[in-house]
FIPA-559901 format. One record per residue (C-alpha): residue in one letter; residue number from 1; x, y, z. Coordinates in steps of 0.25 Angstrom, whole numbers, plus 2048, in hexadecimal, padded with zeros to 3 digits. Example, Ala and Ser with C-alpha at 12.3 -4.5 7.8 and 13.67 -1.06 7.14 Angstrom:
BEGIN
<seba 'a',1,<831,7EE,81F>>
<seba 's',2,<837,7FC,81D>>
# end
This chain:
BEGIN
<seba 'm',1,<E93,2CD,DB0>>
<seba 's',2,<E89,2C3,DAF>>
<seba 's',3,<E8A,2B9,DA4>>
<seba 'k',4,<E7A,2B9,DA1>>
<seba 'l',5,<E75,2BF,D95>>
<seba 'e',6,<E6C,2CB,D9A>>
<seba 'f',7,<E64,2CD,D8C>>
<seba 'f',8,<E63,2C6,D7F>>
<seba 'd',9,<E64,2CD,D72>>
<seba 'f',10,<E57,2C8,D6C>>
<seba 'a',11,<E52,2C9,D5E>>
<seba 'a',12,<E48,2D5,D5A>>
<seba 'w',13,<E3D,2CC,D57>>
<seba 't',14,<E3D,2C7,D67>>
<seba 'q',15,<E39,2D5,D6A>>
<seba 'f',16,<E2B,2D7,D61>>
<seba 'i',17,<E27,2C8,D60>>
<seba 'p',18,<E20,2C3,D6C>>
<seba 'e',19,<E1E,2B6,D71>>
<seba 's',20,<E13,2AD,D68>>
<seba 'e',21,<E05,2AF,D6F>>
<seba 'i',22,<E03,2A2,D6C>>
<seba 'r',23,<E10,29B,D72>>
<seba 'r',24,<E0D,2A4,D7E>>
<seba 'l',25,<DFF,2A0,D80>>
<seba 'l',26,<E03,290,D7E>>
<seba 'r',27,<E09,292,D8E>>
<seba 'y',28,<DFB,292,D93>>
<seba 'd',29,<DF3,285,D97>>
<seba 'v',30,<DE5,288,D96>>
<seba 'p',31,<DD9,281,D95>>
<seba 'y',32,<DD3,28A,D8B>>
<seba 'y',33,<DDF,28A,D81>>
<seba 'f',34,<DDB,291,D74>>
<seba 'a',35,<DE9,298,D71>>
<seba 'g',36,<DF3,291,D68>>
<seba 'g',37,<DF0,286,D5D>>
<seba 'k',38,<DF3,278,D64>>
<seba 'p',39,<DEE,26C,D5E>>
<seba 'g',40,<DE5,266,D67>>
<seba 'a',41,<DE2,25A,D5E>>
<seba 'i',42,<DED,252,D5C>>
<seba 'p',43,<DED,244,D58>>
<seba 'v',44,<DF6,240,D63>>
<seba 'd',45,<DF2,230,D62>>
<seba 'v',46,<DF8,231,D54>>
<seba 'f',47,<E04,236,D58>>
<seba 'a',48,<E05,22E,D63>>
<seba 'k',49,<E04,223,D59>>
<seba 'i',50,<E0D,228,D4F>>
<seba 'l',51,<E19,229,D5A>>
<seba 'i',52,<E17,21C,D5E>>
<seba 'e',53,<E19,216,D4F>>
<seba 'l',54,<E24,21F,D4C>>
<seba 'g',55,<E2A,21B,D5A>>
<seba 't',56,<E28,20B,D57>>
<seba 'e',57,<E2D,20E,D49>>
<seba 'q',58,<E39,213,D4E>>
<seba 'l',59,<E3C,209,D58>>
<seba 'e',60,<E3B,1FE,D4F>>
<seba 'k',61,<E46,205,D46>>
<seba 'i',62,<E4F,207,D53>>
<seba 'k',63,<E4E,1F7,D55>>
<seba 'k',64,<E54,1F6,D48>>
<seba 'g',65,<E61,1FA,D4B>>
<seba 'p',66,<E6A,205,D49>>
<seba 'e',67,<E65,209,D3B>>
<seba 'g',68,<E57,20A,D41>>
<seba 'k',69,<E5A,213,D4C>>
<seba 'q',70,<E63,21D,D45>>
<seba 'e',71,<E55,21E,D3B>>
<seba 'v',72,<E4E,221,D48>>
<seba 'i',73,<E58,22B,D4E>>
<seba 'd',74,<E57,232,D3F>>
<seba 'e',75,<E47,235,D43>>
<seba 'y',76,<E4B,23A,D4E>>
<seba 'n',77,<E55,244,D48>>
<seba 'y',78,<E57,250,D40>>
<seba 'g',79,<E51,251,D33>>
<seba 'p',80,<E4F,25A,D26>>
<seba 't',81,<E4B,269,D29>>
<seba 'a',82,<E41,267,D1F>>
<seba 'g',83,<E3B,25B,D26>>
<seba 'l',84,<E3A,24C,D23>>
<seba 'r',85,<E37,246,D15>>
<seba 's',86,<E2D,23C,D1A>>
<seba 'f',87,<E25,247,D22>>
<seba 'r',88,<E26,250,D16>>
<seba 'e',89,<E21,247,D0C>>
<seba 't',90,<E14,243,D14>>
<seba 'l',91,<E11,253,D16>>
<seba 'a',92,<E15,255,D06>>
<seba 'k',93,<E0A,24A,D03>>
<seba 'y',94,<DFF,250,D0D>>
<seba 'l',95,<E02,25E,D09>>
<seba 'r',96,<E00,259,CFB>>
<seba 'e',97,<DF4,252,CFC>>
<seba 'k',98,<DED,25A,D07>>
<seba 'd',99,<DEF,268,D04>>
<seba 'g',100,<DF3,267,CF5>>
<seba 'i',101,<E01,26C,CF7>>
<seba 'p',102,<E09,26A,CEA>>
<seba 'l',103,<E14,261,CEF>>
<seba 's',104,<E19,257,CE6>>
<seba 'k',105,<E17,248,CEA>>
<seba 'e',106,<E27,245,CE7>>
<seba 'd',107,<E2F,251,CEF>>
<seba 'g',108,<E22,259,CF3>>
<seba 'w',109,<E28,256,D02>>
<seba 'k',110,<E34,25E,CFF>>
<seba 'e',111,<E2B,26C,D00>>
<seba 'i',112,<E27,267,D0F>>
<seba 'v',113,<E2E,26E,D1A>>
<seba 'i',114,<E2D,268,D28>>
<seba 't',115,<E2D,273,D33>>
<seba 't',116,<E2C,273,D42>>
<seba 'g',117,<E1F,277,D42>>
<seba 's',118,<E18,281,D38>>
<seba 'q',119,<E1C,28C,D40>>
<seba 'q',120,<E2C,289,D3C>>
<seba 'a',121,<E27,28A,D2D>>
<seba 'i',122,<E21,298,D2E>>
<seba 'y',123,<E2C,29D,D36>>
<seba 't',124,<E38,297,D2C>>
<seba 'i',125,<E30,29D,D20>>
<seba 'l',126,<E2F,2AB,D27>>
<seba 'd',127,<E3E,2A8,D2A>>
<seba 't',128,<E42,2A6,D1D>>
<seba 'l',129,<E39,2B1,D16>>
<seba 'i',130,<E38,2BD,D1F>>
<seba 'd',131,<E42,2C8,D20>>
<seba 'p',132,<E3F,2D4,D2A>>
<seba 'g',133,<E35,2DE,D24>>
<seba 'd',134,<E2E,2D4,D1A>>
<seba 'a',135,<E1F,2D4,D1A>>
<seba 'i',136,<E15,2C8,D1B>>
<seba 'l',137,<E07,2C5,D1A>>
<seba 't',138,<DFE,2BF,D25>>
<seba 'p',139,<DEF,2BE,D28>>
<seba 'a',140,<DEB,2C6,D35>>
<seba 'p',141,<DEA,2BF,D3F>>
<seba 'v',142,<DF6,2B5,D3B>>
<seba 'y',143,<DFC,2A9,D42>>
<seba 'l',144,<E07,2B0,D4C>>
<seba 'g',145,<E11,2A4,D49>>
<seba 'f',146,<E12,2AB,D3B>>
<seba 'v',147,<E10,2B9,D3D>>
<seba 't',148,<E19,2BA,D4B>>
<seba 'p',149,<E26,2B3,D43>>
<seba 'a',150,<E24,2BC,D37>>
<seba 'e',151,<E25,2C8,D40>>
<seba 'k',152,<E31,2C2,D47>>
<seba 'l',153,<E38,2C1,D3A>>
<seba 'g',154,<E35,2CE,D36>>
<seba 'a',155,<E29,2CE,D2C>>
<seba 'k',156,<E1F,2D8,D2B>>
<seba 'v',157,<E12,2D1,D2C>>
<seba 'i',158,<E06,2D6,D25>>
<seba 'c',159,<DF8,2D1,D29>>
<seba 'i',160,<DED,2CF,D20>>
<seba 'p',161,<DDF,2CF,D25>>
<seba 't',162,<DD7,2C3,D27>>
<seba 'd',163,<DC8,2BE,D28>>
<seba 'l',164,<DC1,2B2,D2B>>
<seba 'n',165,<DC5,2AB,D1F>>
<seba 'g',166,<DD6,2AF,D21>>
<seba 'i',167,<DDE,2B8,D1C>>
<seba 'i',168,<DD8,2C1,D11>>
<seba 'p',169,<DE0,2C0,D03>>
<seba 'e',170,<DDB,2CD,CFD>>
<seba 'y',171,<DE2,2D4,D0A>>
<seba 'v',172,<DEE,2CD,D06>>
<seba 'e',173,<DEF,2D2,CF9>>
<seba 'e',174,<DEC,2E0,CFC>>
<seba 'a',175,<DF7,2DF,D09>>
<seba 'l',176,<E01,2DC,CFF>>
<seba 'q',177,<DFD,2E8,CF7>>
<seba 'a',178,<DFD,2F1,D04>>
<seba 'v',179,<E0B,2EC,D07>>
<seba 'e',180,<E11,2F4,CFA>>
<seba 'k',181,<E0B,300,CFF>>
<seba 's',182,<E0F,2FF,D0E>>
<seba 'd',183,<E1A,307,D15>>
<seba 'e',184,<E1D,2FC,D20>>
<seba 'i',185,<E1E,2EF,D18>>
<seba 'k',186,<E2A,2F0,D0E>>
<seba 'k',187,<E29,2E2,D08>>
<seba 't',188,<E1E,2DA,D01>>
<seba 'p',189,<E19,2CE,D09>>
<seba 'e',190,<E1F,2C2,D05>>
<seba 'i',191,<E17,2B8,D0F>>
<seba 'l',192,<E08,2B6,D10>>
<seba 'y',193,<E06,2AD,D1E>>
<seba 'v',194,<DF8,2A7,D1F>>
<seba 'i',195,<DF1,29B,D26>>
<seba 'a',196,<DE8,297,D1C>>
<seba 'd',197,<DDF,28C,D23>>
<seba 's',198,<DDA,28E,D32>>
<seba 'd',199,<DE4,29A,D35>>
<seba 'n',200,<DEA,29C,D41>>
<seba 'p',201,<DE5,2A5,D48>>
<seba 'k',202,<DD8,2A8,D42>>
<seba 'g',203,<DD4,29A,D3D>>
<seba 't',204,<DCF,29E,D2E>>
<seba 't',205,<DD2,297,D22>>
<seba 'l',206,<DD3,29D,D13>>
<seba 'p',207,<DCA,29B,D0A>>
<seba 't',208,<DD0,294,CFD>>
<seba 'k',209,<DCD,2A1,CF5>>
<seba 'r',210,<DD7,2A9,CFE>>
<seba 'r',211,<DE1,29D,CFF>>
<seba 'k',212,<DE3,29F,CEF>>
<seba 'q',213,<DE2,2AF,CF1>>
<seba 'l',214,<DEE,2AF,CFB>>
<seba 'f',215,<DF6,2A5,CF1>>
<seba 'd',216,<DF4,2AF,CE6>>
<seba 'i',217,<DF7,2BB,CEE>>
<seba 'a',218,<E05,2B3,CF0>>
<seba 'e',219,<E07,2B1,CE2>>
<seba 't',220,<E05,2BF,CDD>>
<seba 'w',221,<E0D,2C5,CE9>>
<seba 'n',222,<E18,2BC,CEB>>
<seba 'l',223,<E13,2B8,CF9>>
<seba 'l',224,<E17,2AA,D01>>
<seba 'i',225,<E0B,2A6,D08>>
<seba 'i',226,<E0E,29E,D14>>
<seba 'e',227,<E02,295,D17>>
<seba 'd',228,<E01,290,D25>>
<seba 'a',229,<DF8,283,D24>>
<seba 'a',230,<DFB,27F,D32>>
<seba 'y',231,<DEA,27D,D34>>
<seba 'r',232,<DE9,277,D27>>
<seba 'e',233,<DE5,268,D2C>>
<seba 'i',234,<DDD,26E,D36>>
<seba 'q',235,<DD0,272,D2E>>
<seba 'f',236,<DC1,26F,D31>>
<seba 'k',237,<DBD,26C,D23>>
<seba 'n',238,<DBF,263,D1B>>
<seba 'e',239,<DC4,269,D0F>>
<seba 'k',240,<DD0,270,D0F>>
<seba 'l',241,<DD4,27D,D07>>
<seba 'p',242,<DE0,27D,CFE>>
<seba 'a',243,<DEC,281,D05>>
<seba 'i',244,<DF2,28F,CFF>>
<seba 'k',245,<DFF,287,CFC>>
<seba 's',246,<DF6,27E,CF3>>
<seba 'f',247,<DF7,289,CE9>>
<seba 'd',248,<E04,28B,CEA>>
<seba 'k',249,<E09,280,CDE>>
<seba 'e',250,<E17,284,CDC>>
<seba 'n',251,<E1A,286,CEB>>
<seba 'q',252,<E1F,294,CEA>>
<seba 'r',253,<E14,29C,CF2>>
<seba 'v',254,<E10,296,CFF>>
<seba 'a',255,<E17,290,D0C>>
<seba 'y',256,<E0D,285,D10>>
<seba 'l',257,<E0F,282,D20>>
<seba 'r',258,<E08,276,D26>>
<seba 't',259,<E0B,272,D35>>
<seba 't',260,<E07,264,D3C>>
<seba 's',261,<E04,26C,D49>>
<seba 'k',262,<DF7,26D,D47>>
<seba 'e',263,<DF2,260,D3E>>
<seba 'a',264,<DFB,257,D45>>
<seba 'a',265,<E00,25C,D52>>
<seba 'p',266,<E09,268,D58>>
<seba 'f',267,<E16,25F,D53>>
<seba 'r',268,<E1C,26C,D4E>>
<seba 'v',269,<E1F,268,D40>>
<seba 'g',270,<E1A,271,D33>>
<seba 'y',271,<E1A,26D,D25>>
<seba 's',272,<E1C,278,D1A>>
<seba 'v',273,<E1B,279,D0A>>
<seba 'm',274,<E23,286,D06>>
<seba 'p',275,<E2A,28B,CF8>>
<seba 'd',276,<E37,285,CF6>>
<seba 'a',277,<E3F,290,CF9>>
<seba 'l',278,<E38,293,D05>>
<seba 'r',279,<E39,286,D0A>>
<seba 'e',280,<E47,284,D08>>
<seba 'q',281,<E4A,291,D11>>
<seba 'v',282,<E3F,28D,D1C>>
<seba 'i',283,<E48,27F,D1C>>
<seba 'k',284,<E53,287,D1E>>
<seba 'd',285,<E4D,28F,D2A>>
<seba 'k',286,<E48,284,D31>>
<seba 'g',287,<E55,27D,D30>>
<seba 'y',288,<E59,289,D39>>
<seba 'l',289,<E4F,288,D43>>
<seba 'd',290,<E4D,279,D46>>
<seba 'l',291,<E55,271,D3D>>
<seba 'c',292,<E4A,268,D3B>>
<seba 't',293,<E3B,265,D40>>
<seba 'p',294,<E3D,258,D48>>
<seba 's',295,<E3C,24A,D40>>
<seba 'l',296,<E35,242,D49>>
<seba 'i',297,<E29,24C,D49>>
<seba 'q',298,<E29,24B,D3B>>
<seba 'k',299,<E29,23D,D3A>>
<seba 'i',300,<E1C,23B,D44>>
<seba 'l',301,<E16,245,D3B>>
<seba 'n',302,<E18,23F,D2E>>
<seba 'i',303,<E12,232,D34>>
<seba 'y',304,<E06,23B,D39>>
<seba 'y',305,<E03,242,D2C>>
<seba 'a',306,<E06,236,D24>>
<seba 'n',307,<DFD,22C,D2B>>
<seba 'y',308,<DF4,234,D36>>
<seba 'l',309,<DF1,241,D31>>
<seba 'e',310,<DE5,23F,D28>>
<seba 'k',311,<DDE,236,D33>>
<seba 't',312,<DE0,23F,D3E>>
<seba 'l',313,<DDF,24E,D37>>
<seba 'p',314,<DCF,24C,D37>>
<seba 'e',315,<DCE,249,D45>>
<seba 'i',316,<DD6,254,D4A>>
<seba 't',317,<DD1,25E,D41>>
<seba 'k',318,<DC2,25A,D47>>
<seba 'i',319,<DC7,25D,D56>>
<seba 'y',320,<DCC,26B,D51>>
<seba 'e',321,<DBE,26E,D4A>>
<seba 'k',322,<DB5,26A,D57>>
<seba 'r',323,<DBF,274,D5F>>
<seba 'c',324,<DBE,27F,D55>>
<seba 'k',325,<DAF,27D,D55>>
<seba 'a',326,<DAE,27D,D64>>
<seba 'm',327,<DB6,28B,D66>>
<seba 'c',328,<DAD,291,D5A>>
<seba 'n',329,<DA1,28D,D60>>
<seba 'a',330,<DA7,292,D6F>>
<seba 'i',331,<DAC,2A1,D69>>
<seba 'd',332,<D9E,2A3,D61>>
<seba 'e',333,<D97,29F,D6F>>
<seba 't',334,<D9F,2A7,D78>>
<seba 'f',335,<DA8,2B2,D73>>
<seba 'p',336,<DA4,2C1,D71>>
<seba 'e',337,<DA2,2C7,D63>>
<seba 'g',338,<DAC,2C6,D5B>>
<seba 'e',339,<DB2,2BB,D4F>>
<seba 'r',340,<DB8,2AE,D4E>>
<seba 't',341,<DBC,2A7,D43>>
<seba 'n',342,<DB7,29A,D3D>>
<seba 'p',343,<DC3,28F,D3C>>
<seba 't',344,<DC0,285,D33>>
<seba 'g',345,<DCE,27D,D37>>
<seba 'g',346,<DDB,280,D3F>>
<seba 'f',347,<DDC,284,D4E>>
<seba 'f',348,<DD6,292,D51>>
<seba 'v',349,<DCB,29C,D51>>
<seba 'w',350,<DCC,2A9,D51>>
<seba 'w',351,<DC3,2B4,D59>>
<seba 'q',352,<DC1,2C3,D58>>
<seba 's',353,<DBB,2CB,D62>>
<seba 'k',354,<DB1,2D6,D5C>>
<seba 'k',355,<DB6,2DE,D68>>
<seba 'm',356,<DC2,2E4,D6B>>
<seba 'f',357,<DCA,2DC,D75>>
<seba 'd',358,<DD9,2D8,D79>>
<seba 'a',359,<DD9,2C8,D76>>
<seba 'k',360,<DE7,2C7,D7C>>
<seba 'k',361,<DE4,2CF,D88>>
<seba 'f',362,<DD7,2C8,D8A>>
<seba 'l',363,<DDE,2BA,D89>>
<seba 'e',364,<DE8,2BE,D95>>
<seba 'e',365,<DDE,2C4,D9E>>
<seba 'v',366,<DD1,2BC,D9B>>
<seba 'a',367,<DD3,2AE,D94>>
<seba 'l',368,<DE0,2AA,D99>>
<seba 'p',369,<DDB,2AC,DA8>>
<seba 'n',370,<DCF,2A3,DA3>>
<seba 'q',371,<DD8,299,D9D>>
<seba 'i',372,<DD4,29C,D8F>>
<seba 'l',373,<DE0,29E,D85>>
<seba 'y',374,<DE0,2A3,D76>>
<seba 'v',375,<DE8,2AB,D6D>>
<seba 'p',376,<DE7,2BA,D6C>>
<seba 'g',377,<DE4,2BF,D5E>>
<seba 'h',378,<DF0,2C9,D5E>>
<seba 's',379,<DFA,2BF,D5E>>
<seba 'f',380,<DF5,2BD,D4E>>
<seba 'y',381,<DFB,2C9,D4A>>
<seba 'p',382,<E09,2CF,D46>>
<seba 'i',383,<E10,2D6,D51>>
<seba 'r',384,<E13,2E2,D49>>
<seba 'g',385,<E0D,2DE,D3C>>
<seba 'y',386,<E05,2E4,D31>>
<seba 'a',387,<DF7,2E4,D2A>>
<seba 'y',388,<DF0,2E5,D1E>>
<seba 'n',389,<DE3,2EF,D20>>
<seba 'p',390,<DD9,2ED,D15>>
<seba 'd',391,<DD3,2F8,D19>>
<seba 't',392,<DDE,302,D17>>
<seba 'k',393,<DE5,2F8,D0D>>
<seba 'r',394,<DF2,2FB,D15>>
<seba 'i',395,<DFC,2F3,D1D>>
<seba 'e',396,<DFC,2F7,D2A>>
<seba 'k',397,<E00,2F4,D38>>
<seba 's',398,<DF9,2E7,D3E>>
<seba 's',399,<DF3,2E6,D4B>>
<seba 'p',400,<DEC,2D9,D51>>
<seba 'n',401,<DDE,2D7,D53>>
<seba 'i',402,<DDE,2D5,D63>>
<seba 'n',403,<DD1,2D1,D66>>
<seba 't',404,<DD3,2C4,D5F>>
<seba 'm',405,<DD6,2B6,D64>>
<seba 'r',406,<DDB,2A8,D5E>>
<seba 'l',407,<DD4,29D,D64>>
<seba 'g',408,<DDA,28E,D62>>
<seba 'f',409,<DD0,282,D62>>
<seba 's',410,<DDA,277,D60>>
<seba 'y',411,<DDF,275,D6D>>
<seba 'r',412,<DD3,273,D76>>
<seba 'd',413,<DC7,269,D74>>
<seba 'e',414,<DB9,26F,D72>>
<seba 'k',415,<DB4,26F,D80>>
<seba 'i',416,<DC0,278,D86>>
<seba 'i',417,<DC0,281,D78>>
<seba 'e',418,<DB1,282,D7B>>
<seba 't',419,<DB2,286,D8A>>
<seba 'g',420,<DBE,28E,D88>>
<seba 'i',421,<DBA,297,D7D>>
<seba 'k',422,<DAC,29A,D83>>
<seba 'k',423,<DB3,29E,D90>>
<seba 'l',424,<DBB,2A8,D86>>
<seba 'g',425,<DAE,2AC,D7F>>
<seba 'k',426,<DA8,2B0,D8D>>
<seba 'l',427,<DB4,2B7,D92>>
<seba 'l',428,<DB6,2BE,D84>>
<seba 't',429,<DA8,2C2,D85>>
<seba 'e',430,<DA9,2C8,D94>>
<seba 'k',431,<DB5,2D0,D8D>>
<seba 'l',432,<DAF,2D6,D82>>
<seba 'k',433,<DA0,2D8,D86>>
# end
C-alpha cells in the first residue's frame, strides 16, 4: 500500500471560491501593466535613509554592551498583537489631527489596531462577526478583497447600485426594507462596506452628503459601517472630505480601516480604529493568524509617519495625478463608445463599454498577446450573491457586468500609460466596431 495521500478532504469553500483574479494576474510581466494596484511612486530614497539611521542607531546600542544588545534584540523580536505603543501613538495623533477622528490625546493610541495589511483587518472583522447565512451590504461593483472573504465565511452579499458618485444611500435604505420581504435573505444585514475616497474598483468618491446619509442609515438600522480608507491620502484635491468615521463620536458605528500600502509603500501594515468590543475580538483573532505584525517594520514606519510623510506625500500624489490624467486622456482619445469614471484620487479608472462584450475573454485572446494587462470587471461582483433592483424594489440574484474593466494607473509612468492605453483603445475599437 502506498504511504502517499491520494486525496485531501478540502474545506467546502475551496470548491467555489476561485483564485483571486488580481493575484493571478500579478504573475504576468508585461510592459503595459494596468492590473493590480501596485504603488509606483515609492519614496525609496527616504526609506533607504531611515534604514541607515535605524541601523546606525542599533550599532551604537550594541557597542554599549550586553544591555544595549538586548535592547536591539527586543526591537527584532515578537511584539504586542495590537502593535507597538510608539507607532500607535504616532498614528493616533495623525488620525486625530488630519482626519478629525475622535481619539483622546492621553490614551487614544489604545484604540489603534495594527494589522498585517488592512486586508487582515477586513478578514478579522468578518471572521469575528459573520456566521453562515448572515447578510451584508456592499456597493456594486465592490473590492474583491472584501466580497470574496465574506462569501468564503458564508455571508449573503447584497449589492447596492452605484453611480459616478459612489454608492446610492437611498438604495441602501430601500434594500434594507426589501430584505424584510425577501424569501432568500433570512437575516437583516448588520454590515455595510464602503470605500468613501476613490474607491476600488471604480475610483469614485462619495460626496459629504452621502457620507452623512450612510452614517444616519447605520444609526437607524443598527449597522456597522466598515469604512475602507485605503486611498484616503492619495487625493488630488487640496481639501479632504470628512471621513464617515468622523461622525462616529461615540466610536460605536464605524470600523475605520487605513493602510500604509498606498501612502507609504507596500510594507503590509494596516492601522484601524473600531468599536471597543469589536476591537478586542479582532485582536484575539489576529493573534491566531500571525501572533503579531513584525516589530521592525513598525519601527521603520513610525519614523516615516512621524518625520517624513507630510513632506513626501504631496510629491507622491502629484505623480499619481499626472498618471491618472494621462490614462483618462488616452481613453477619451481612443476607446470606443462607453463611460469611464473621473477619479479625483486613488489608483483606478473604471470603464464600461456601451456595446456588450466579454472583457475577460478579450483580455485572454487579444490584450495579453499584445502585452496589455487589466482586470476584467466581472471580478468585482459576488460569486453567488444578491443585488437590490431599484426598478422592482426587490432583492434578486446578482450578475456581473462583463463589459467592464478596471484600469490601474499607479504603476507605470505617463509615457507607458499613454502608449499602452492608446494601443488598448485601438484593439477595443476594432473588436467593437
